[in-house]
C-alpha positions, 0 to 999 in steps of 0.5 A: 500500500505505501508503494502504491500511495507514493507511486500515485503521488498520495503522500498523505496516504503514505503516511496515514497507512504507516501510522495506522500500522504503527498504532495498530502494532502498539496497540494490539501486539505491544510492538514497533514496526519491523525494521524493514517497514520502517526502512521502506516508509523512510525511503518512501518519505524521502524520495528515495527508490527503494531496492526491490 
């Protein structure tokens, strides 16, 4: 979803999706997002092309 929103130029939906992930993991499992998810979000927010 985050890649799709970025490709569509919907950065606000990218941020909303990531925040929903963070909130759900914290509320349901008391865990942070995994490193891959956080790294992907960082790359997308900063306009860097993630490696496939």
